[in-house]
Steps between C-alpha positions, in 0.01 A plus 500: 500500500160396631433314823226238482363415845266229623184606681487444873267251666434751776340827397395821672133583449454867401274658764342745256518624144335453166483157334740364242481659155601234248567761233772655719698181568821409318464361148126566500465445125636147519380386844169668584268237355672220691497703820128563453435129446684404818316763705169367369606144580596597854171688544325179402656319794238663722228288337693173538487269801762628741703178497526510120596867501770437760635211294519719189701763686704244694419655840446303821177503697657739752531760222153454350447876521737540205221377272282800584799734462571372148132507404486875569825616343348722232372745761766459769734786597824506302851629570838488321619142452832589661308568822252211475767233461683432825747249643873451534601570140292817483620617841863469391438653158320801652303591188318806643833659594668452162526791256220517245740413218601182681139400573422534131751221430305256721235259374307260723371164377146414608259212455207746489644797313767336280763762573486835679701814552577594860272804469199312360207517743357162597285357782611233745423158350577132531592307185802271474672399177387139547134582565253298291215728405184384322525529123872587503751233406786608725604860564844464343346386171230767535752785528781377277374627158404845629824550692702391195336789316523754781835453670815684386717253313771650285862394444713671762221529758606378846232380742596414858261213564392448861195285424438160651451197275119515461513864389803445278277265298276794404758665275844441359665743257622398158763772461553683831735358764350374825744516789392283792623541858586213735617519859752266660651479845868414534677361802830319510524508122168321458193655341133420524192661352307703753129565513448668837666824390501473122217752466689750713812455286305549179339815636836641606661423163210650306515817712873535437466460123199729474689763699799500267569825319520310172290180484686192371434389145636146523559226761866594539406859579240385753756276672752785514246738653389242757863440596562875529199518734668252735355167390711192435380377164584260221349510154397154380370540147189713539471445874645729765608292799515698823712347777422585863694385807376173649349489845 
C-alpha cells in the first residue's frame, strides 16, 4: 500500500540548508525536466509586472511577497517535504514521527514537483494546481504524461488516495486500485458530508494504516484495519467512508 497525499497550502519555510537538488528528488529520470521548466518559469515571474505575476500564481495583493519567494526557489534553503508541508492533515498524520518504512510508503502530489517522497528536500514555495503560468497550458495537462510514466501502477497495487480534485486530475492509474477516503458526520440516523474536519479524519486514517504491522493490499483489508483501529467505516466500491459522531 502507498498513501498519496495532497500538498498543503500552508508551508514551513526552512530557516537554513542547501538548495533543492533535482537529481535527488523522487522519479528524477521521468520528472526532472518538467521540474526544471517550472522553476525557470517561476524565476521569470520576477521580470513580469507584479500584477501579472500575482495573477499567474493566483495570489492576492496582500500576499504579493510570494512572487519574490517563487522567483528565488532554485537557491532557497530546502528541508524534507514531510516537514515543509503543514496543516491539519499533516498534523494528524505525523509524518516525522512515523517509522522510516512507513514514510517510504508516502507520496505527496505537487503542482511544482509532480510527486515527492516525504524525505525529498524542497524549499517553501507557492504554486496551486489551478495556477496559470505563462507558456504552460494547465498544470494537470503538463504533468499527466510524465506522471503516467513515473508512478507505480501494477495490478494488485493499492493506493490510499487523499488528494483533492485538482490534484487528482494530474494522475489516475490504469491498473492499480485507488482507494479514496470520505468523511461523514452522523446524528439521529442522518449523515452529511463534512469539510471542517475531513482533513483531520484523513490524516488519522492514513496514520493508522501506515502503522499497521502488515499493510493492506486491497480495499477490504484497508477497511478492516481502519475498523480495528477504532474507526466506523463503510466500504463503498473503491471509497472508504468514515463515519464520525455528529455535533
